[in-house]
Residue, then its C-alpha position, 0 to 999 in steps of 0.5 A: m500500499c505504501d509503494e502505491i500511495a508513493a506512485l500516486r503522488s510522485n505521478r501528481t494523480w490527484s491532489l488535496v485541497p481544503f474541505h468546504p461543506s458543499m463539496n462532494v467527497v469522493g470515497s476510495r477502496w483498497v484493492y487486493r491481488i495476489n499474483r502468482h508463478v505458474d506452478g502457484s507460488i506467490k509471486h507478489y501482492k498487489a494493491r490498487l486504491v480506487a475510487r469510488g466515482f459512481t458517487q460524482q455527477e457530471g458538471i457538478d463534480y467534474f467537468e472532463t474524464f482521463s483514462p490512462v491507457i498503456k501499450 
């Protein structure tokens, strides 16, 4: 989890802003996964912080979307 937070900060994925009562705060959740070798032994653990974006309303909470695509 520390590696994921460090990666989000270094990539400047989001920024913290002061809270105002009129703001809709978007929650988040940790998603965990275990990657395994072909023989079934554990290769490494992964943790991902995902935003619960379904609580947002277009035009109020956001105006454009961004989806990173890697090839």
